[in-house]
N, C-alpha and C positions, 0 to 999 in steps of 0.2 A: 264510159260515161254512164252515169245513173239514169235510168229511164224516168221520164216525167209522168206522174200519175195523172191520167186524164179519163173523165167519165166517158163511157161508150155504151151504146144501146146494142147488147149482144143478140137481140132478136133479129138484127139486120145482118148477122154473120152469113157469109157466102163461102162455101167450100169449093175448091178449085176443080174437083173432079174425082171420080171414083179411084180409090187407091192413093190419092194424094193427101199429104198431111198439111198442105198449105191452105190458108183461108184468109179472108179479109173482112173488115168491118167498116162500113161507111162512117165517116166522122163529120156528120152534117147536122146533127141535132142541136137543139138549144142547150141541152145539158152539157154537151161537149164544148160548145161555144163559151158558156159561162165558166166551166171548169178551166179552160185555157185563159180567159180573161182574168179570173181570180189569181192566177199565177203569173200574169203578164207575159204569157207565152204566145208566140205566133208559130204556127206549123211551118216546118222547114223540111224539105226533102231529106229523108234518112234520119230524121230525129228519132232517138229511141223513146218509146212510150210504154207505160204500164197501163193498159186499158183496164178499167174496172166498172163493174156495175155493183153499186153499194149493197153490202150484205148478200151477195150472190156469187159472182165469179170475176176473175181477173186473169190477164196473161200479158206477156211482153209482146210488143209489136214495133214495127218501123213505119213512120209516116211516109206516105207516097201520094203524090198528086197524079191521079189517073186521068189522062186526057181522053180515054175511050169512054168515059162515063159522063153523065150530065149531073150538075148540082140540082138541088131542089127547085131552083128558079128556072131551070132549063138551059143554063149556060154550060158551055163545054168545060169539062174537068171537074173533078171532085176529089177531096182528100179521103184516103182510106188508111186504115191500119193494117199493114201486112203481117200476118201471123205465120211464122215459119213452120210451126208444128202445133196444130190444134189440140194435140194430146197434152200440151203443156198448160191448157186452161185449168185453173184450179179454183177452190173455194176462196172467197174474199170476205174478210170480216170488217173491211173499211166501211164506215157508216156513210149515210147520205150527207151531201153538202147542202148548205142553205140555198133555197131557190129564190130568196128575196135579195140576193146579193149578185150583182153583175157589174163589176167596175169597168171603166173605160181602160183599155190597154195602154193608152198614152198618158192620161192624166189621173186615173184612179177614181174619177167622179162616178157615182152610182147611176147606171142607166135605169134601174128600176124606179128610183126616185124621180128621175127626169121624165120617164114615160107617164108616171102617175100625174105629175104636175102639168104636163103638156097636153093630156087628153087627146082630143082629135087633131091637134097640131103636132102629133108624134113624128119624129124624124129618125132616120137610121144613122144619124151622126150625133156625136156628143155635143150637147148644147154648150158645154164649157170650152172644149178645145177644137171641135170639128172633126175629130177622128171617126172613122167608120166603126159601127158596132161590130161589123163582120171582119174587122182587121185580123183577129187571131186565125181565121180560116180563109184569108184571102189567097188567091191563086199566086204561085210563085211568079216572079217577074218574067221568067223565061216563057210562061204559059199564057201571058196576056197579050 
């Protein structure tokens, strides 16, 4: 299966220990969320990923929901990209994605436009179909 290209912030890379080639990157940032939404992808355990930081670095990883971690809101569990061998991180020539585009994973409506028009009445649900903005990074059903 071809890995899905997904933005990742490699400044958050964590190495597993001295002598280990394994590492992981938290998949919790807005750039990752928008990247998944643009492709209408929802993270699934074991999903092959091509993590990239535009015009910087990239590598293959596997999506994993780690229940030993907490997400940015303090809830149990967080998606990470498991990197089997950090020595396979390489240069990336992929350019940056548009930051003005963040479609709803369910109906494709642009959240950026919705949040601008909603102002202080902003909601974390699509005003068109009711889907959660966070759906691409939702916990797997077994972890909820």
